[in-house]
N, C-alpha and C positions, 0 to 999 in steps of 0.2 A: 504494500500500500504506500503510495506517495501522498504526503500531506503538505499542502501549501497554505500559507496564511497571508491574507492581505489586510493590513491595518486600517486602510481607508478604501472607499470605493474608487478613488482616483488611482490606486495602485493596481487595480484588477487587470489581469492579462487574459483577454478573451480566449486565446488559444488553449489555456489550461482548463477552460470550462467544458470543452468538448468531451463528452463521455464521462464527466466527473459528477460526483455528488457534492453539491455546494451547501454549506451550512452558514446561514446568515445569522449574525449575532448583533442585536441591539438590546443589550442587557437592561439598560435604563431608558425605555421600558418596553418597546414594541414586541420584541420576541418573548419576553417574560409574560407580557399581557396575552399574547396569542396562545402560549402554552397553557396559561390559566384558563382562558376561554374554553379550550378543548377539554381540559380537566373537569370543567363545569358543564360539559354536555353540548357545547357549540356544535352545530351540524357541519359547517364549512366556513371558510374564510377566504376572501379575495383581497389581494393587496394591489393598490394603484398609487401612482405618483401624485396625481393632482386632485384637488378638491372637486373640481368640476367633473373629472372622470368618475369619481365616487358617486356623485349625484346622478350622472347619466346612467351608470350601471344600476343604481337602485331603481331608476325608472323602469328598467326591464326586469328587475327582481324586487317587486314591491314589498315582499315580506321580509326583506333583509334589513338589518340594523346598520346604521352608519356609525363608524367609530373612528376616532383619531384626534389629532391636535396639530396646531402650528405653533412652534416655539413654546410648547408646554401648555397651551390654552385650548380648551374645547372649541371646536369649529362651530360657527353659528349654524343652527339647524340640524346638527348631528345628535344622535341618540346617546352616544357614549364618548367619553374622552379617551385617554390612553393609559389610565391607571388600572393596574390589574385588579385593584379592589372594586372597581366598577363592574367588572365582568363576572358577576355572581351567577350562581346556578339559576336563580330566579329571573335574571335578566336574559341570559343567553342560551339556556338549555333548549335544544331543538331548533335554534334559530341560525340563519346564515348571517355572516358579518361581512361588511365591506369596509376596509381600513385604508386610511392614508395618514402618514405621519411625516414629521420633518426629516427624519433620517432613516428609520428602519425600512419603510416601504420603498424608498428610493434604492436602498441597497438590495432589496429583494428583486426589484425589476432589473437591476443591473446585472444579475446573474441568471437572467431568463434563459440563456443559451445552455445552461448546465443540463445534463440528462436528468438529474434529480435535485430538488431543492428542499432543504429542511430548515426549520427555525430552532435555534438553540440559545441557551442562556445558562446562568448558574442553576436556576431552579430545575432544569431537566438535563443537566450535563451528562449524567450516567445513561439516561435513556437515549440521548442522542448518540453517545458512543456505541451503545449496543446496536442501534439502527445502522451504523456505518461499518460494522465489522466485516461484511462481505465485499466492501468496495475496493477497487484497485486504485482509484484516484479520488482524493478528497480535497476540496478547496474550502477553507474557512474564511468567510467574508465578514470582517468587522464593519459595522455601519459607521462608527465614528460620530462626530458631531460637527455639522457644517463642513464636511470634507476634511476634518482634522482628526487626528488620533484621539480616541477616548480610552483611557487605561482600563476601564471596566470591561470593555469588549475584548481587549487583548487578554486580560486575565481569564475571562470566560472561555476564550479559545484555548488557553493553556490548560484549563480544567478539563475540557473535552479531550484534548490530546493526552493528558495524563491518564484519563480513564480508558482511552483506547489502548494505551500501552499496558495498563493493568489487566485488561481483558485478553492480552496475548497477541494483539495486532503486531505484525512485523512491519513497522512503519518507518519509512524514510522521510524525515522531517526537513523541510527547507529551513533556511536560517531564521525566518520570521516565526515559523511554528516552534522552532527550538527556543527562540527568545521568549515567546509566550509561555512555553512550558517552564522555563527558568523563572520567569516572573511569578507564575502561579505557585511554584514550589517555594519561593522566597516569601510571598506575601498573601497567599490564599487562605491562611489560617485566620486572618482578621481582615475582612474586606472593608469594613468601615474605616479601620486605621489605614489601610493601603490607599484608600480613595479620599481621605480626609482633606487633602490639599488640591484635589483635581477640580477642573472647571465644571464639568457637568454635575458632579455630586453636589457642589456648592450652589449651583443654579437651582437644583431641586430643593435643597435645604431652604434657600431664600424664598422659594415658591411655596413653602409649607407642605412639602411632599416627603417628609421624613417617614411616614408610614409606608409609602411606596418603596423607599430605599430599603427599609427593614424587610419588606416582602421580597424584593428582587435580589437581595444580596444573601439569600439562603441557598444552599446547594442541595440538589438531589431531593427536592420535596415533591416533584411532579414526575409522573411517568409518561405524560402526553408529549408526543413529538409531532408537530405540524409538518406534513409532507405534501408537496404540490402534486396534484393529479394532472392527467393529460389535458383536462379542460381549463387548467390554470387555478382552480380552486384548491385550497389546502384542506385536508382532512387529517384526523388524528391517526397516528400509527401506534 
C-alpha cells in the first residue's frame, strides 16, 4: 500500500488520485459532522462547493436537509449549521443531507477523480483505517483552512496512518504521511494542548464553539465511515 498525504488542497496531485482511495479530513468540523450524521441514522449525504449548488440540488431533492456554514456561520435559509451537535438522531435519522462548507466540501470535490472517497476524522480514525486495509493506493487529503495548513487535519491523518500500521498494513509512506505520523505520535495524547496555539482552534474558541472542539477532538468514538457511491452520494460503511 502506498500512502500519500496532502496538507492542503493546493498540494493535490491529480495523477495520484487515479485508482486511489482518497480520505478527506476536515476534523474541525465537516468530516467529524458527517460521521456523526451517519452514526445518527442519516440516509445519505451530498457535498457541493457552492451555496447556490446546494439550493439547486435541494430543489430536485425536496426532502433533503440543507447543512453547512460560511466562515463558521449558519447559511441563511439552511436547516443545519456545521456543528456535529446539531446533527442529532432526531434531526437526521432517515433523512438525506446536502452540505456545503468553507473548507471541507471544497476538499471533497477536489478529489472527485479518486476511485473511492471516504471522510475521516479523529472520531472515526480506526474505522477509516479498517475500511482502507485492502487498498493499494491511499491519498489522505487534508482540507486545511482557507488553503493553508491546519494542524488538526494533519494530526488526524497521522492517527489514521498509525492505525493502518497497527492493523498490519504494509504501507509505504510518502514524506508528508510520515511527518503526520510523527506529529501524531508526539502530540496525539492531548489534542487540546497540541492545538492550543493554532489558528482554527482559537477561531472556534472565540466563536463559542468549545463544545464542538471537545466533541471533534475525541478519537475512535464512531464506527461510521462516509463513503461516496457511484451517484456521488455518500452513505455509511
